[in-house]
C-alpha positions in Angstrom: -4.3 -30.7 22.1 -0.7 -31.1 21.9 1.3 -27.5 21.6 3.1 -26.6 18.4 5.9 -24.2 17.6 8.0 -22.7 20.1 5.2 -22.5 23.0 5.8 -26.6 23.3 9.4 -25.7 24.9 9.0 -22.5 26.3 6.1 -20.4 28.1 5.0 -17.3 26.7 5.4 -14.4 28.4 4.0 -10.8 28.4 4.3 -8.0 25.9 6.8 -5.2 26.2 5.1 -2.0 27.2 6.7 -0.2 24.1 3.7 -1.8 21.9 0.9 -0.7 24.2 -0.6 2.7 23.2 -1.4 3.9 26.7 2.1 2.9 27.5 4.3 4.3 24.9 6.9 7.2 25.8 9.5 9.2 24.2 12.1 6.7 25.2 10.0 3.8 23.7 12.5 2.1 21.0 11.2 2.7 17.4 11.5 -0.4 15.3 11.5 -0.4 11.6 8.1 -2.2 12.0 6.1 -1.7 14.8 2.6 -3.1 16.0 0.6 -1.0 18.7 -2.1 -2.5 20.7 -5.0 0.0 20.8 -7.2 0.0 24.1 -9.6 -2.4 25.1 -7.5 -5.5 23.8 -6.9 -8.4 26.3 -3.5 -9.6 25.2 -3.1 -11.5 28.5 -6.3 -13.4 27.6 -5.0 -13.9 24.1 -1.5 -15.1 25.5 -3.2 -17.5 27.8 -5.1 -18.8 24.8 -1.8 -19.3 22.7 -0.3 -21.2 26.0 -3.2 -23.3 26.3 -3.3 -24.8 22.9 -6.0 -23.2 21.8 -4.5 -20.9 19.4 -4.3 -21.7 15.7 -0.6 -22.2 15.1 0.4 -20.8 11.9 4.1 -21.4 11.1 7.7 -20.8 12.7 6.6 -18.7 15.5 3.2 -17.5 14.7 0.1 -18.0 16.3 -3.5 -16.5 15.5 -6.5 -16.0 18.1 -9.4 -13.7 18.1 -8.5 -12.3 14.7 -4.7 -11.4 15.7 -1.6 -12.8 15.2 1.2 -12.8 17.5 4.9 -13.8 17.5 6.8 -16.0 19.9 10.5 -15.4 20.3 12.6 -18.1 21.3 12.9 -16.4 24.9 9.3 -16.7 25.3 8.4 -13.3 24.7 5.5 -12.4 23.1 5.0 -9.7 20.3 2.0 -8.2 18.3 2.0 -8.9 14.6 -1.1 -7.8 13.0 -5.0 -8.0 13.5 -8.0 -6.7 14.8 -7.4 -3.7 17.8 -3.7 -3.7 16.4 -2.3 -0.7 14.4 0.9 -1.6 12.4 3.1 1.8 11.8 6.5 1.9 10.5 9.6 3.6 12.5 8.7 7.5 11.5 4.9 7.0 12.0 5.9 5.3 15.5 8.4 8.3 16.3 5.4 10.8 15.5 3.1 9.2 17.7 5.4 9.1 20.4 5.7 12.9 19.7 2.2 13.6 19.9 1.8 11.7 22.6 4.4 13.6 24.5 2.9 16.8 23.6 -0.9 15.9 23.8 -1.7 15.6 19.8 0.0 19.1 19.5 1.4 18.2 16.2 3.3 21.8 15.6 5.1 21.1 19.4 5.8 17.8 18.7 8.0 18.7 15.3 10.0 21.3 17.3 10.6 18.7 19.8 14.7 18.1 18.7 13.8 14.4 19.4 11.2 14.5 16.6 12.6 17.4 14.6 15.8 15.2 13.3 13.4 12.8 11.6 11.2 16.1 10.3 12.6 16.2 6.6 11.5 12.2 6.3 8.3 12.7 7.8 5.4 13.8 5.5 1.6 14.8 6.1 0.6 11.2 5.9 3.3 10.1 8.5 1.4 12.3 10.5 -1.7 11.3 9.5 -1.5 8.1 10.4 0.1 8.5 13.6 -2.8 10.9 14.6 -5.3 8.4 13.7 -3.7 5.8 15.9 -3.3 8.7 18.7 -7.1 9.5 18.2 -8.1 6.0 18.9 -6.3 6.0 22.1 -8.1 9.4 23.1 -11.6 8.0 22.2 -11.1 4.8 24.3 -9.7 6.6 27.4 
């Protein structure tokens, strides 16, 4: 089966660790939109399927495999977009998640952290709830 899209001319390579729930740290960059890979998702197998041509080429640089959509940059870097086992977070939710991870799930401690406090006036209970749900999924599967 001939390869379509970016993988026809460049080999896909690994996903940045900032996307993996277990690897997120305070220094992980928060983008406007962030997709977090939850524990138990075999992204290496998905990438192998994309490279082998067994994934569905959607359009532009997007591929779907195992109910998950990935993007492939022109450099070959693969990134998660949406799907089963992924959590989509905005910048504030991702920042709250980083705080919860840093402070072992303690929201109050996270809110006092100067690296988080500067965003506090923009964060709502819903922001923290969303981050908490993702954090908890990591705890359940650890």
